[in-house]
C-alpha positions as CSV (number, residue, x, y, z in Angstrom):
1,X,-0.6,-31.3,-37.3
2,X,2.5,-31.2,-36.0
3,X,2.9,-27.4,-36.4
4,X,-0.3,-27.3,-34.0
5,X,0.7,-29.5,-31.1
6,X,4.5,-27.5,-31.5
7,X,2.5,-24.3,-31.2
8,X,0.8,-25.3,-28.5
9,X,3.9,-26.5,-26.8
10,X,5.3,-22.5,-27.4
11,X,2.0,-21.3,-25.9
12,X,2.3,-23.5,-22.7
13,X,5.7,-22.7,-22.0
14,X,4.8,-18.6,-22.4
15,X,2.0,-19.2,-19.3
16,X,4.5,-21.3,-17.5
17,X,6.6,-18.8,-17.6
18,X,4.4,-16.0,-16.7
19,X,2.8,-18.2,-14.1
20,X,5.8,-18.5,-12.5
21,X,6.8,-14.8,-12.7
22,X,3.9,-14.2,-11.3
23,X,4.2,-16.5,-8.1
24,X,7.4,-15.4,-7.1
25,X,6.6,-11.7,-7.5
26,X,3.8,-12.7,-5.0
27,X,6.2,-13.9,-2.7
28,X,8.8,-11.5,-2.8
29,X,9.3,-9.8,0.6
30,X,10.5,-6.0,0.6
31,X,12.3,-4.3,3.1
32,X,14.5,-2.2,4.4
33,X,18.4,-3.1,5.1
34,X,21.4,-0.8,5.9
35,X,25.0,-1.8,4.7
36,X,27.1,-2.6,7.8
37,X,31.0,-3.2,5.9
38,X,32.0,-3.9,2.2
39,X,35.0,-6.3,1.2
40,X,36.4,-6.4,-2.0
41,X,36.8,-10.1,-3.0
42,X,38.7,-11.4,-6.1
43,X,37.9,-10.6,-10.0
44,X,36.3,-7.3,-9.1
45,X,33.2,-8.8,-6.5
46,X,32.3,-7.0,-3.6
47,X,31.0,-8.4,-0.6
48,X,28.4,-6.2,1.0
49,X,27.5,-7.0,4.6
50,X,23.5,-5.6,5.1
51,X,21.7,-5.6,8.4
52,X,18.0,-6.1,7.3
53,X,14.8,-5.8,9.4
54,X,13.6,-9.5,10.2
55,X,9.9,-9.9,8.2
56,X,9.8,-13.3,9.9
57,X,12.6,-15.7,11.5
58,X,15.2,-14.9,8.8
59,X,18.2,-13.7,9.8
60,X,18.7,-10.2,10.9
61,X,21.9,-9.9,8.8
62,X,22.8,-11.0,4.7
63,X,25.4,-10.5,2.0
64,X,25.2,-9.0,-0.8
65,X,27.4,-9.2,-4.0
66,X,27.9,-7.4,-7.1
67,X,30.4,-6.4,-9.4
68,X,32.0,-3.7,-8.3
69,X,30.4,-1.5,-5.5
70,X,26.8,-0.9,-5.3
71,X,25.7,0.3,-1.6
72,X,28.2,2.4,0.8
73,X,28.5,2.1,4.2
74,X,26.1,2.7,6.6
75,X,23.9,3.7,3.4
76,X,19.7,2.4,3.9
77,X,19.1,0.4,0.6
78,X,15.3,-1.5,0.0
79,X,16.3,-4.5,-1.0
80,X,13.9,-7.4,-1.8
81,X,14.1,-11.5,-1.6
82,X,11.8,-14.8,-1.6
83,X,11.2,-15.6,1.6
84,X,11.8,-19.8,0.3
85,X,15.6,-18.0,0.0
86,X,16.1,-15.3,2.0
87,X,19.7,-15.7,1.5
88,X,19.3,-14.1,-2.4
89,X,19.1,-10.7,-1.7
90,X,18.5,-8.3,-4.4
91,X,18.1,-4.7,-4.9
92,X,14.3,-3.6,-5.2
93,X,14.9,-1.1,-7.5
94,X,17.3,-3.3,-9.8
95,X,15.4,-6.8,-9.3
96,X,11.8,-5.9,-11.1
97,X,9.5,-8.7,-12.4
98,X,10.4,-10.0,-15.8
99,X,9.2,-8.0,-18.8
100,X,6.6,-9.1,-20.6
101,X,8.8,-9.2,-24.5
102,X,9.9,-12.6,-24.0
103,X,6.6,-14.0,-22.8
104,X,4.9,-12.1,-26.0
105,X,7.4,-13.5,-28.3
106,X,7.0,-17.0,-27.0
107,X,3.3,-16.6,-27.5
108,X,3.5,-15.3,-30.5
109,X,5.7,-18.4,-31.8
110,X,2.9,-20.1,-30.8
111,X,0.4,-18.6,-32.5
112,X,2.1,-18.2,-35.6
113,X,2.6,-22.0,-35.6
114,X,-0.7,-22.8,-35.1
115,X,-2.1,-20.1,-38.0
116,X,0.6,-22.2,-40.0
117,X,-0.6,-25.3,-39.1
118,X,-3.5,-24.4,-39.9
119,X,-3.5,-23.0,-43.4
120,X,-3.4,-25.6,-46.2
């Protein structure tokens, strides 16, 4: 019986991860931004100052930090962010939805535990 309960918990965790990703993806906003300036920080971090087209009442300018330069000055890029955390900006092509392999692995563990619990 404990394997069945453990398997059910693994399935619930997999479902929670999948639902969380779907909700975050539905909230995500994608818009264009132009790099205004690039500044080096310690330890190889590069700070990019971007000017975006505000979708709601967000600030027009935003900071984007990466290891090494990612966006050149004057270059337009597509950014994405969650309106609830509009200061956390990602390059849209580098921030896809989660891959389904971890969700399937968690669900597989759950199914395996349930099957093992049903076998006498």
